C-alpha positions, -999 to +999 in steps of 0.1 A: +141+453+039+152+465+074+127+486+094+151+509+112+174+535+094+206+520+108+198+485+095+187+499+062+219+518+058+240+487+067+220+466+043+225+491+014+262+494+023+266+456+020+245+453-012+266+480-030+300+469-018+326+453-040+340+418-031+371+435-017+350+458+005+329+428+017+361+409+026+373+439+046+338+442+063+340+405+073+374+409+088+363+441+106+332+424+119+352+394+132+378+416+149+351+438+165+332+407+178+364+390+190+372+420+211+337+421+225+338+383+232+371+386+250+359+415+272+327+396+279+346+365+289+369+386+311+338+400+328+322+366+331+293+376+309+291+342+293+258+347+275+272+378+256+306+361+250+288+330+236+267+352+212+298+371+200+319+340+196+292+323+175+290+353+152+328+353+148+327+316+141+301+322+114+323+349+098+354+327+099+334+298+084+323+321+056+359+332+049+369+295+047+340+286+024+348+314+000+384+303-006+389+291-041+414+263-036+419+258-073+429+294-081+445+301-047+466+270-046+491+269-017+481+303-005+444+293-002+454+262+017+475+282+041+447+306+046+423+277+052+447+263+078+449+296+096+411+300+096+408+264+109+432+273+137+413+305+145+380+286+145+394+259+168+406+286+193+372+304+192+353+272+199+377+263+227+374+299+241+336+294+242+338+260+258+366+268+283+354+304+290+390+315+284+396+350+270+433+342+264+423+318+236+407+348+218+437+369+225+459+343+208+441+345+174+430+382+174+465+394+161+462+369+132+429+384+121+443+419+125+473+410+103+452+394+077+429+424+076+458+448+073+473+428+045+440+426+025+432+463+032+465+474+018+461+452-013+425+462-020+431+499-015+464+501-034+463+513-070+485+496-095+487+464-075+493+434-097+479+400-089+513+386-083+522+414-058+489+408-041+495+371-037+530+377-025+520+402+001+492+380+015+515+350+014+541+369+035+515+379+060+501+344+063+537+331+067+545+356+094+512+347+113+519+310+110+555+313+121+544+334+151+520+307+161+545+280+157+571+298+179+546+304+206+533+268+207+498+282+211+479+249+211+492+216+222+461+197+210+461+214+176+491+221+154+496+255+139+491+258+101+517+241+080+541+264+062+564+239+045+557+253+010+561+290+018+596+293+004+584+277-029+555+302-030+577+332-025+603+320-050+576+314-076+562+349-070+596+365-073+603+347-106+573+362-123+575+397-137+553+424-123+546+435-158+529+402-167+496+414-153+494+451-147+456+452-141+444+457-105+438+423-088+402+412-083+392+387-057+386+362-085+424+362-091+431+356-054+424+327-031+388+340-026+360+331-050+326+347-046+320+363-012+285+369+000+270+380+032+238+364+044+215+378+070 
């Protein structure tokens, strides 16, 4: 157990959180550290930027590892591709000491956080609506990346199947599943925070 009160509180908060709350905490932690890393890079504080970028990479890796590719299907694959793109930029930002590489992927993390936050906090949300909303957010992030040609050495995530996904979601009735979505019904399996 943690020795200081702040650590003890944080530990209790994590241990008692739902999977949805943990997912939001992961996004919030990543966004916070991305901003800190960007600022440290801009100020040429490379030791601090390295530390923050490594923590963000760990968070993104955890997000990738918890995707349930079987349940999430195309959406999980699209999220995986986005996370891979983000991870690539974070590694390059650390190697090249370039804050702009962090700035290129920070909006993606913010959009994904906002989409999941809306879904997790919305009452009466069906699984199909949740998948549709996240799919639209992923699609918008990917299209934004493609139009900006952010990385010549690494292609943006592939969105060839987005239209199929949206069409499939529209064809299913909202009344098919009126229970609130759980993360087991989304692209995420079990999420855990270590350390």
